[in-house]
N, C-alpha and C positions, 0 to 999 in steps of 0.2 A: 504493500500500500504506500502511495506517495503522501505521507503525513503532512509534509510541509505545504504542499499544494492544497490539500484538503483544509488545513487550518487557515490558509490565506483566503480561500473562497468563502469559508464560514465568516471570517471577519468582514469581508466586503459585503456579503449578503446582509449581515447584521447592521453595519454602520451606514451603508449607502442604500440599503433596501433593493439591491440588484439580485435578481434570481440567479441561482447557480446554473441553471440551464443556459441563460444568456451568457454567463461567463465561460461555460464550456464551449459554446459556439464561437466566442471570441478567440479562445485558445486554438480551436480547430482552424479558424480562418488565419490566425497568425502563423501557424505551422505551414499552411498552404502558401502563404506569402513568402515565408522563408525558403521553401522549396523552389518557388518560382524565381526568387532572386539567386538562389544557389545553382540551380540547374538550367535556368532560362525558360522553363515551362513547368506547369503543374497539372496538366490535363489528366494524367494517369495516376496522380498522387491521391492517396486516400488516408484519412486520419480517423482513428478510432480511439475514443476515450471512455473508459469504464467509469460510469457515474457514481459507483459505490466506492471504488478504491482510488480513483483519480489516476490510475495507471493508463498510459497512452501508448499507441502504436502508430508509427508512420511508415507506410509502405508504398511502393510503386508497382503498378500492374505492368509487367513486361512480357512481350511475346517471345517465346523460345524459338530460335532459328538454329539451323544445322551447324554452321561454322562461324568463326570469328569474322571471316571475310564477308559474311552475309549480314552482319550487323550494320545497318545504315544510321541508326540513331541510338546512342547509348542509353538515352532516357526512356526509350520505348521498347527496345529489344535487348535480348541477352542470348549469348551463345549456349548451345546445349551442354557443353563441357562445364561452363560456369554454373548453369542451372542445376546440374547433377550434384554440385556441392551444397546446394540449398535444399533440394528435394531429389532423392534417388528415383522417384517415380516420374520426374519431369521428362517430357518428350516434345518433339518438334510440333509447334502449333499451339501448345498450351499457353495459358495466361498464368504467369507465375508471380506470386506476391514476394517482392524483394524488400526487406526491411531497410529503412533509412534511419541512420543514427543522427538525431538532432544535434548531438555534440560536435558533429563534423561541419556544421554550418559556419560560414565565415562571420567575421565581426559585423559587417554591414547587413547581412541577412538576418542576423540575430537582433540587431538594433531595430530593423524594420519590423520584425515580428513583435518586438516589445512595443513599438509605437502603435501597431494595430490593436493590441490589447488595451493600451491606455486610451486610445481614441474611442474604442467601444465602451469602455467604462465611463468616460466623460459623457458620451452620448446618452447612455442609459441613465446616468445620474441626473442629467438635465431632464430626461423624459419622466423619471420618477418624481422629481420636484414639480414639474409642470402639472402632471396628473394630480398630485397631492393638493396643489393650490387651486387648480381648476375646479376641483370638487368643492372648494370653499368660496368660489365666486358668489357674489351677492350675500356674503355672510360677514360677520364681525370677527376679527382676530386681534390678539394682543401683540404689539411690536415694541421694539426698543429704538428710540431715536439715536441715529448714528451721527449724522452731520448735515449741515446745510450745503446744498449744491446750487449755487446761485440763490434763487428764491424758492427752490424746491427742497424737500427734506427727504433724506434717505432713511428708511425704516427697516430695521432687521426683524424678519418674521421667524427666525430660527434657522431654516435651511435655505432661505432665499431673502433677497433684499427687495423692498417695495419702494415706489416713488410716490410721495405725497406732493403733487404739483400745486403751484400757487393758487390756481382757481378752485382747488378742492380743500383749501385751508380756511379755517375761521380766522378772520382778520385780526382779532384781538388776542389770539392764542400765540404764545411764544413757548417753544420747547427747548429743554436743555439736553445735551448729549447724555445718554444712558437712561433717560426718563422713559418709563413704560406708559404707553397710551393704547387705546383701542381705536381701530380703524376699520372702515367698511371696504371690502375688496370690490372695486368696480369691474375690473376685467383682468384676465390673465392671457397673455399672448405668448406663443412659442416662437422664439427667434434662434438663429444660429448660435448666439452667445448665451442661450439659456432663456428661461421664462422671464417675461417682463410683466411686472405686477403693478397696476395702478390702484391706489387706495384713496379714500375720501374721509374727511371729517365733517363735511357739510351736507351729505346726502340724508334725506329724511328717513331712509331705511336704517340708518345707523341707530336712530332713536328707537325705531321699532324692534330691531334685533336686541338692543340693550334691555328693553322691557321684557322681551321673550326670555332672556337669560335670567332676569331678576324675579319675574313674577311667575310662580309655579302654575297659576290658573291659566295664564296665556299659553304656557308651554304645553299643558295637557288639553287645551282646546276649550276649557270651560268659559274663558273670557276671550273675546276676539277684539282686535284693533281694526275697526271698520274704516277709519280714515285718519290721515295725518297731514298736517301742514306745518312747515318749519321755515323759520328765518334763522339760519345758523348763527349761533353765538348770542342771540337775543331772546327769542321766544319760540316755543313749539306748542301746538295744540293737537291733542289726539282725542278721537271719539271712540269710546269702547262700549262693548255690548256683552251681556252675560247670557249664556245659553242655559244657565241654571237659575231659576227664580229665587233660590235661597242664597245666591252669591251676589254681593254688590260689586259690580264691575269697577267702579271708581275706587271703592275702598280697597279692593284687592290690589289695584295698581299703586295706591298710596302706601299701603302697608302699615304696620303698627308704628304709631308716632311718626309716620312719614318715612320710615326706614328704607323702603324699597325705592320710592321716587327720589329720595335724597341721595341715594347711592348713584343714580343715573345723573342727577343734577351735578354731583361732584365730578363725575367722569367728563361731563360736558362743560366743565369749568364755570359753573354758575348760571348756565342757560335756564331761563324760566320755562316751566312746563305747566300747561293748563290741561287737566284731564276732565273730559265731559262725557255725559252719557249719550250714546247714539240713539236715535229715534227714527222710525220709518216715516213718521209724520214730519214733513219738511219744516212746518212752523215750530214744532217742539225742538227739532234739531238746530234750527237757526237760533232760537232762543238760548239753547244750551251753549252753542258755539260762541255767542257774544258774551258769555260769562267772563268776568264778574259783573258786567253791567246788568241792571234790572230792565226788563222790557215791559212796555205797556201793551203793545199789540204787534202782531206779525201777520202780513198778508203775503203768502207765497204762491207763485204761479209755476206749477211743476212743468208745464209745457214749454214756457219760455225760460225756465230756470232763473227767474228773477224774484226778488222779494223786497217788500217795503216794510220797514221796521219803524215803530214809534217808541221813543223812550222818554222818560221824564226829562224836563229841561236840564236838571242838575246832573243827569247821567249821560248827556250827549257826548261830552269829551271822553268819558270813560269807555263808552261803547265804541267810539271811533278809535281811541287809543292814540299813543304818541306817534305822530306822523302817519296816522291811519293804520297802524300795525294791527290792532285788534280786529278791526273790520276786515282788513285784507286777509288775515289768517282765517277768519271765520268764513269768508267767501271761498277760499281754497278748500277748507275742511268740508264744507257742505256742497260745493259745486254750484252755488247760486250767486248771482250778481245781487249784492245787497245795497239797498238805498236806505240810509238811516236819517230819520228826522226827529227833532224834538217835538213835544206835544204842541208847542206854540207854532213851530214851522209847519207842522202837518195841518193844523186848523186853518192857517193862513193860505195854504196851498189851494190853487184853483181846483174845483170839483171834488174837494176832500169832504167826506162824510164820516165823522168820527164814529157814528153808529156802525158803519160797515166794518171798520177795524175791530170794534169791540165785539160785534157778533162773531166774527171769525176767531177772535181771541178766546171768547167764552167757550167755543166748541172744543178747543184742544186744552183749555185750562183744566177742565174736569179730568181729562185723560192724563194730565201731567202733574197731578198733585204731589207725587213723590219727588218731583224735581224742585218743588218749592223749598223743601227742607235744605236741599243742597245749595240752592241759589240764595237762600236767606243767610248762608254763611259762605259768601263767595271766595273767601281765602282758602277754603278747604281744597279746592282743585287747582290752586296756583302756588307754585313753589319757586323759590329763588335760591 
Protein backbone atom coordinates (compact mmCIF):
# COMPACT_ATOMS: atom_id res chain seq x y z
CA UNK A 1 0.00 0.00 0.00
CA UNK A 2 1.22 3.49 -0.87
CA UNK A 3 0.60 5.00 2.60
CA UNK A 4 2.15 8.40 1.88
CA UNK A 5 -0.07 8.97 -1.15
CA UNK A 6 -3.14 7.78 0.77
CA UNK A 7 -2.42 10.19 3.64
CA UNK A 8 -1.87 13.09 1.24
CA UNK A 9 -5.20 12.40 -0.50
CA UNK A 10 -7.00 12.17 2.86
CA UNK A 11 -5.63 15.56 3.91
CA UNK A 12 -6.61 17.21 0.61
CA UNK A 13 -10.09 15.74 0.78
CA UNK A 14 -10.59 16.97 4.34
CA UNK A 15 -9.05 20.44 4.07
CA UNK A 16 -10.11 21.43 0.54
CA UNK A 17 -13.22 19.24 0.25
CA UNK A 18 -12.00 17.73 -3.03
CA UNK A 19 -13.17 14.16 -3.61
CA UNK A 20 -10.56 11.41 -3.83
CA UNK A 21 -11.93 10.28 -7.18
CA UNK A 22 -11.16 13.71 -8.64
CA UNK A 23 -7.62 13.51 -7.22
CA UNK A 24 -7.13 10.01 -8.66
CA UNK A 25 -8.18 11.31 -12.07
CA UNK A 26 -5.70 14.19 -11.72
CA UNK A 27 -2.87 11.74 -10.94
CA UNK A 28 -3.80 9.57 -13.92
CA UNK A 29 -3.80 12.59 -16.24
CA UNK A 30 -0.48 13.79 -14.83
CA UNK A 31 1.14 10.39 -15.52
CA UNK A 32 -0.21 10.43 -19.07
CA UNK A 33 1.21 13.93 -19.50
CA UNK A 34 4.60 12.75 -18.22
CA UNK A 35 4.55 9.84 -20.68
CA UNK A 36 3.69 12.18 -23.53
CA UNK A 37 6.58 14.46 -22.63
CA UNK A 38 8.98 11.53 -22.15
CA UNK A 39 8.07 9.41 -25.17
CA UNK A 40 6.58 12.01 -27.48
CA UNK A 41 3.16 10.31 -27.48
CA UNK A 42 0.80 8.61 -25.04
CA UNK A 43 -1.93 7.16 -27.27
CA UNK A 44 -1.18 3.59 -26.17
CA UNK A 45 -0.37 4.43 -22.54
CA UNK A 46 -2.70 3.21 -19.81
CA UNK A 47 -2.72 4.16 -16.13
CA UNK A 48 -4.40 2.07 -13.45
CA UNK A 49 -4.68 3.18 -9.80
CA UNK A 50 -6.07 0.98 -7.07
CA UNK A 51 -8.52 3.19 -5.14
CA UNK A 52 -8.10 1.13 -1.98
CA UNK A 53 -4.31 0.85 -1.73
CA UNK A 54 -3.23 3.81 -3.94
CA UNK A 55 -0.83 1.48 -5.79
CA UNK A 56 -0.57 2.51 -9.43
CA UNK A 57 0.59 0.87 -12.65
CA UNK A 58 1.63 2.58 -15.85
CA UNK A 59 1.99 0.45 -18.97
CA UNK A 60 2.12 0.74 -22.73
CA UNK A 61 0.20 -1.51 -25.10
CA UNK A 62 2.74 -2.65 -27.72
CA UNK A 63 2.25 -4.87 -30.72
CA UNK A 64 4.61 -7.87 -30.89
CA UNK A 65 6.55 -8.10 -34.21
CA UNK A 66 8.91 -10.82 -35.49
CA UNK A 67 12.32 -9.15 -35.46
CA UNK A 68 14.08 -6.03 -34.24
CA UNK A 69 14.25 -4.84 -37.85
CA UNK A 70 10.43 -4.90 -38.06
CA UNK A 71 10.04 -2.41 -35.21
CA UNK A 72 9.04 0.89 -36.84
CA UNK A 73 8.05 2.71 -33.61
CA UNK A 74 9.57 1.83 -30.24
CA UNK A 75 6.55 3.33 -28.47
CA UNK A 76 4.03 1.19 -30.33
CA UNK A 77 5.88 -2.04 -31.16
CA UNK A 78 8.21 -4.59 -29.52
CA UNK A 79 10.32 -7.39 -30.97
CA UNK A 80 9.30 -10.98 -30.15
CA UNK A 81 12.63 -11.67 -28.46
CA UNK A 82 12.13 -8.77 -26.03
CA UNK A 83 8.48 -9.67 -25.55
CA UNK A 84 9.45 -13.21 -24.45
CA UNK A 85 11.38 -11.68 -21.53
CA UNK A 86 8.16 -10.10 -20.30
CA UNK A 87 5.80 -12.98 -21.08
CA UNK A 88 6.86 -16.41 -22.29
CA UNK A 89 3.44 -16.81 -23.93
CA UNK A 90 3.96 -13.78 -26.18
CA UNK A 91 3.61 -14.35 -29.92
CA UNK A 92 3.65 -12.21 -33.06
CA UNK A 93 0.53 -10.04 -33.37
CA UNK A 94 -0.25 -9.96 -29.65
CA UNK A 95 -0.82 -6.73 -27.72
CA UNK A 96 1.59 -6.85 -24.81
CA UNK A 97 1.39 -4.73 -21.68
CA UNK A 98 4.85 -3.29 -21.06
CA UNK A 99 5.24 -1.64 -17.66
CA UNK A 100 6.66 1.89 -17.57
CA UNK A 101 8.70 2.95 -14.55
CA UNK A 102 7.67 6.47 -13.58
CA UNK A 103 11.04 6.93 -11.84
CA UNK A 104 12.67 6.93 -15.28
CA UNK A 105 10.89 10.12 -16.34
CA UNK A 106 13.09 13.15 -16.85
CA UNK A 107 13.03 16.28 -14.72
CA UNK A 108 10.91 18.27 -17.20
CA UNK A 109 8.36 15.48 -17.60
CA UNK A 110 8.10 15.14 -13.82
CA UNK A 111 7.68 18.89 -13.34
CA UNK A 112 4.93 18.99 -15.97
CA UNK A 113 3.16 16.09 -14.26
CA UNK A 114 3.34 17.95 -10.96
CA UNK A 115 1.88 21.08 -12.58
CA UNK A 116 -1.03 19.07 -13.99
CA UNK A 117 -1.92 17.81 -10.50
CA UNK A 118 -1.61 21.27 -8.93
CA UNK A 119 -3.70 22.86 -11.68
CA UNK A 120 -6.46 20.29 -11.20
CA UNK A 121 -6.41 20.83 -7.43
CA UNK A 122 -6.72 24.61 -7.91
CA UNK A 123 -9.60 24.20 -10.37
CA UNK A 124 -11.45 21.83 -8.07
CA UNK A 125 -10.84 24.05 -5.07
CA UNK A 126 -12.33 27.04 -6.94
CA UNK A 127 -15.26 24.88 -8.05
CA UNK A 128 -15.93 23.67 -4.50
CA UNK A 129 -15.85 27.24 -3.14
CA UNK A 130 -18.11 28.49 -5.94
CA UNK A 131 -20.70 25.77 -5.32
CA UNK A 132 -20.54 26.34 -1.57
CA UNK A 133 -21.28 30.07 -1.82
CA UNK A 134 -23.64 29.77 -4.79
CA UNK A 135 -25.91 27.77 -2.48
CA UNK A 136 -25.81 30.73 -0.06
CA UNK A 137 -26.82 33.27 -2.71
CA UNK A 138 -29.72 35.43 -1.46
CA UNK A 139 -28.81 34.57 2.12
CA UNK A 140 -27.00 36.27 5.02
CA UNK A 141 -23.50 35.27 6.10
CA UNK A 142 -21.04 36.59 8.66
CA UNK A 143 -17.76 38.01 7.38
CA UNK A 144 -14.66 39.75 8.69
CA UNK A 145 -13.70 43.16 7.37
CA UNK A 146 -10.24 42.96 5.77
CA UNK A 147 -9.42 46.26 4.14
CA UNK A 148 -10.72 49.13 2.05
CA UNK A 149 -10.02 48.89 -1.68
CA UNK A 150 -10.77 52.37 -2.91
CA UNK A 151 -14.34 52.95 -1.74
CA UNK A 152 -15.16 49.24 -1.71
CA UNK A 153 -14.57 46.90 1.23
CA UNK A 154 -13.04 43.43 1.07
CA UNK A 155 -14.89 40.99 3.34
CA UNK A 156 -13.47 37.59 4.26
CA UNK A 157 -16.23 34.96 4.40
CA UNK A 158 -13.97 32.10 5.46
CA UNK A 159 -12.89 30.26 2.33
CA UNK A 160 -13.46 33.17 -0.05
CA UNK A 161 -13.37 36.96 -0.13
CA UNK A 162 -16.41 39.06 -0.99
CA UNK A 163 -16.64 42.64 -2.21
CA UNK A 164 -18.92 45.18 -0.57
CA UNK A 165 -19.19 47.87 -3.25
CA UNK A 166 -19.83 51.53 -2.46
CA UNK A 167 -23.43 51.49 -3.73
CA UNK A 168 -24.23 48.54 -1.42
CA UNK A 169 -22.86 50.25 1.70
CA UNK A 170 -24.90 52.21 4.24
CA UNK A 171 -23.48 55.73 4.03
CA UNK A 172 -23.04 56.33 7.74
CA UNK A 173 -21.47 52.94 8.48
CA UNK A 174 -17.70 52.83 8.98
CA UNK A 175 -15.98 49.50 9.58
CA UNK A 176 -12.62 48.67 11.08
CA UNK A 177 -10.37 45.82 9.94
CA UNK A 178 -11.04 42.50 11.77
CA UNK A 179 -14.60 43.67 12.60
CA UNK A 180 -17.30 40.99 12.17
CA UNK A 181 -20.42 42.00 10.20
CA UNK A 182 -23.37 40.31 8.56
CA UNK A 183 -23.85 40.79 4.82
CA UNK A 184 -26.41 39.69 2.23
CA UNK A 185 -24.99 37.75 -0.73
CA UNK A 186 -26.30 39.40 -3.88
CA UNK A 187 -24.67 37.15 -6.49
CA UNK A 188 -21.87 34.65 -6.95
CA UNK A 189 -20.08 34.51 -10.32
CA UNK A 190 -17.59 31.89 -11.48
CA UNK A 191 -14.46 33.43 -13.02
CA UNK A 192 -11.07 32.01 -14.11
CA UNK A 193 -9.56 33.51 -10.96
CA UNK A 194 -12.15 31.93 -8.70
CA UNK A 195 -15.64 32.90 -7.51
CA UNK A 196 -16.50 36.59 -7.38
CA UNK A 197 -18.94 37.30 -4.56
CA UNK A 198 -20.84 40.57 -4.31
CA UNK A 199 -22.53 41.38 -1.00
CA UNK A 200 -24.80 44.11 0.34
CA UNK A 201 -25.63 45.91 3.57
CA UNK A 202 -28.51 47.94 2.06
CA UNK A 203 -30.75 45.24 0.57
CA UNK A 204 -34.20 44.87 2.24
CA UNK A 205 -33.73 41.08 2.25
CA UNK A 206 -30.90 41.56 4.75
CA UNK A 207 -33.43 42.67 7.37
CA UNK A 208 -35.79 39.84 6.42
CA UNK A 209 -33.08 37.20 6.79
CA UNK A 210 -31.99 38.66 10.13
CA UNK A 211 -35.55 38.33 11.43
CA UNK A 212 -35.69 34.75 10.14
CA UNK A 213 -32.55 33.90 12.10
CA UNK A 214 -33.67 35.68 15.30
CA UNK A 215 -37.38 34.85 15.41
CA UNK A 216 -38.20 31.16 15.81
CA UNK A 217 -41.82 31.70 14.76
CA UNK A 218 -40.70 33.10 11.39
CA UNK A 219 -38.24 30.26 10.88
CA UNK A 220 -40.91 27.58 11.45
CA UNK A 221 -43.56 29.39 9.37
CA UNK A 222 -45.92 30.37 12.20
CA UNK A 223 -45.29 34.05 11.44
CA UNK A 224 -44.78 35.40 7.92
CA UNK A 225 -43.13 38.60 6.76
CA UNK A 226 -45.62 39.75 4.14
CA UNK A 227 -43.92 42.95 3.05
CA UNK A 228 -40.85 45.00 3.79
CA UNK A 229 -39.75 48.53 2.92
CA UNK A 230 -36.34 49.89 3.81
CA UNK A 231 -34.27 53.03 3.62
CA UNK A 232 -30.93 51.60 4.67
CA UNK A 233 -29.31 53.19 7.68
CA UNK A 234 -32.42 55.16 8.62
CA UNK A 235 -35.68 53.20 8.94
CA UNK A 236 -37.33 49.94 7.95
CA UNK A 237 -40.99 48.97 8.03
CA UNK A 238 -42.09 45.35 7.97
CA UNK A 239 -45.62 43.94 7.89
CA UNK A 240 -46.07 40.57 9.59
CA UNK A 241 -48.89 38.04 9.73
CA UNK A 242 -49.51 35.12 12.09
CA UNK A 243 -50.87 31.82 10.80
CA UNK A 244 -51.74 30.89 14.37
CA UNK A 245 -54.48 32.98 16.05
CA UNK A 246 -52.83 32.30 19.42
CA UNK A 247 -49.53 33.86 18.34
CA UNK A 248 -49.10 37.63 18.19
CA UNK A 249 -47.02 38.32 15.09
CA UNK A 250 -45.70 41.69 16.26
CA UNK A 251 -44.97 40.42 19.76
CA UNK A 252 -43.07 37.42 18.42
CA UNK A 253 -40.85 39.69 16.35
CA UNK A 254 -40.28 42.13 19.20
CA UNK A 255 -39.41 39.43 21.74
CA UNK A 256 -39.24 39.61 25.52
CA UNK A 257 -38.38 43.21 26.49
CA UNK A 258 -37.53 43.83 22.83
CA UNK A 259 -34.63 41.36 22.90
CA UNK A 260 -35.17 39.97 19.41
CA UNK A 261 -35.69 43.21 17.54
CA UNK A 262 -32.95 44.97 19.52
CA UNK A 263 -30.42 42.34 18.40
CA UNK A 264 -31.30 43.17 14.78
CA UNK A 265 -31.20 46.92 15.43
CA UNK A 266 -27.74 46.50 16.94
CA UNK A 267 -26.52 44.57 13.90
CA UNK A 268 -27.90 47.35 11.65
CA UNK A 269 -26.06 49.99 13.72
CA UNK A 270 -29.15 51.67 15.18
CA UNK A 271 -31.46 51.59 12.17
CA UNK A 272 -35.07 52.15 13.31
CA UNK A 273 -37.50 49.29 12.69
CA UNK A 274 -41.30 49.61 12.64
CA UNK A 275 -43.15 46.29 12.95
CA UNK A 276 -46.83 46.39 11.98
CA UNK A 277 -49.60 43.85 11.48
CA UNK A 278 -50.43 42.81 7.93
CA UNK A 279 -54.09 43.01 6.93
CA UNK A 280 -55.88 41.91 3.78
CA UNK A 281 -58.09 44.96 4.10
CA UNK A 282 -56.09 47.76 2.40
CA UNK A 283 -57.60 50.40 4.69
CA UNK A 284 -56.44 48.59 7.80
CA UNK A 285 -53.04 47.85 6.25
CA UNK A 286 -52.45 51.50 5.34
CA UNK A 287 -53.52 52.59 8.79
CA UNK A 288 -51.03 50.15 10.33
CA UNK A 289 -48.28 51.13 7.89
CA UNK A 290 -48.52 54.81 8.84
CA UNK A 291 -47.86 53.96 12.49
CA UNK A 292 -47.04 55.61 14.85
CA UNK A 293 -49.34 58.33 13.46
CA UNK A 294 -53.04 58.13 14.42
CA UNK A 295 -55.47 58.01 11.52
CA UNK A 296 -58.95 59.56 11.32
CA UNK A 297 -60.03 57.87 8.09
CA UNK A 298 -58.74 55.97 5.09
CA UNK A 299 -60.30 55.63 1.65
CA UNK A 300 -58.46 53.05 -0.48
CA UNK A 301 -59.07 52.25 -4.14
CA UNK A 302 -57.80 48.70 -4.79
CA UNK A 303 -58.19 49.08 -8.57
CA UNK A 304 -56.02 52.19 -8.92
CA UNK A 305 -53.85 51.29 -5.93
CA UNK A 306 -54.38 54.76 -4.49
CA UNK A 307 -55.46 55.83 -1.02
CA UNK A 308 -56.58 59.05 0.63
CA UNK A 309 -55.77 59.34 4.31
CA UNK A 310 -57.11 61.87 6.82
CA UNK A 311 -55.21 62.49 10.05
CA UNK A 312 -55.71 64.90 12.94
CA UNK A 313 -54.10 68.27 12.30
CA UNK A 314 -51.50 67.73 15.01
CA UNK A 315 -50.57 64.33 13.55
CA UNK A 316 -49.90 65.47 9.97
CA UNK A 317 -46.15 65.95 10.33
CA UNK A 318 -45.83 62.63 12.18
CA UNK A 319 -47.78 60.79 9.48
CA UNK A 320 -45.67 62.26 6.71
CA UNK A 321 -42.43 61.89 8.65
CA UNK A 322 -39.11 63.67 8.34
CA UNK A 323 -38.60 64.55 4.67
CA UNK A 324 -41.66 62.39 3.89
CA UNK A 325 -39.99 59.18 5.03
CA UNK A 326 -42.88 57.67 6.99
CA UNK A 327 -45.37 58.15 4.17
CA UNK A 328 -42.84 56.99 1.57
CA UNK A 329 -42.08 53.76 3.41
CA UNK A 330 -45.78 53.14 4.06
CA UNK A 331 -46.45 53.50 0.33
CA UNK A 332 -43.72 50.96 -0.51
CA UNK A 333 -44.92 48.59 2.21
CA UNK A 334 -48.54 48.60 1.03
CA UNK A 335 -48.05 49.12 -2.69
CA UNK A 336 -50.51 52.06 -2.62
CA UNK A 337 -49.95 55.66 -3.61
CA UNK A 338 -50.95 57.47 -0.44
CA UNK A 339 -52.28 61.05 -0.27
CA UNK A 340 -52.23 62.34 3.32
CA UNK A 341 -54.28 65.33 4.41
CA UNK A 342 -55.05 66.86 7.78
CA UNK A 343 -58.72 67.18 8.81
CA UNK A 344 -58.65 70.90 8.04
CA UNK A 345 -57.09 70.37 4.60
CA UNK A 346 -59.54 67.58 3.80
CA UNK A 347 -62.61 69.64 4.76
CA UNK A 348 -61.40 72.54 2.63
CA UNK A 349 -60.70 70.33 -0.38
CA UNK A 350 -63.17 70.66 -3.32
CA UNK A 351 -65.81 67.91 -3.38
CA UNK A 352 -64.80 66.59 0.03
CA UNK A 353 -67.54 64.97 2.11
CA UNK A 354 -66.37 64.13 5.59
CA UNK A 355 -69.22 61.64 5.97
CA UNK A 356 -67.84 59.52 3.07
CA UNK A 357 -64.55 59.09 4.83
CA UNK A 358 -66.14 58.33 8.16
CA UNK A 359 -68.56 55.79 6.66
CA UNK A 360 -65.62 53.98 5.08
CA UNK A 361 -63.63 54.23 8.30
CA UNK A 362 -66.51 52.87 10.44
CA UNK A 363 -66.69 49.75 8.27
CA UNK A 364 -63.15 48.59 9.00
CA UNK A 365 -62.84 50.12 12.48
CA UNK A 366 -65.02 47.34 13.84
CA UNK A 367 -62.86 44.71 12.12
CA UNK A 368 -59.64 46.23 13.45
CA UNK A 369 -60.38 46.68 17.14
CA UNK A 370 -57.31 44.63 18.07
CA UNK A 371 -55.18 47.18 16.24
CA UNK A 372 -56.28 49.99 18.53
CA UNK A 373 -54.41 48.59 21.49
CA UNK A 374 -51.24 48.48 19.44
CA UNK A 375 -51.71 51.94 17.97
CA UNK A 376 -52.62 53.44 21.32
CA UNK A 377 -49.00 52.65 22.23
CA UNK A 378 -47.25 53.59 19.00
CA UNK A 379 -43.79 53.16 20.50
CA UNK A 380 -44.34 49.42 20.80
CA UNK A 381 -43.55 48.78 17.17
CA UNK A 382 -40.79 51.35 16.79
CA UNK A 383 -37.24 50.70 17.92
CA UNK A 384 -34.09 52.71 17.75
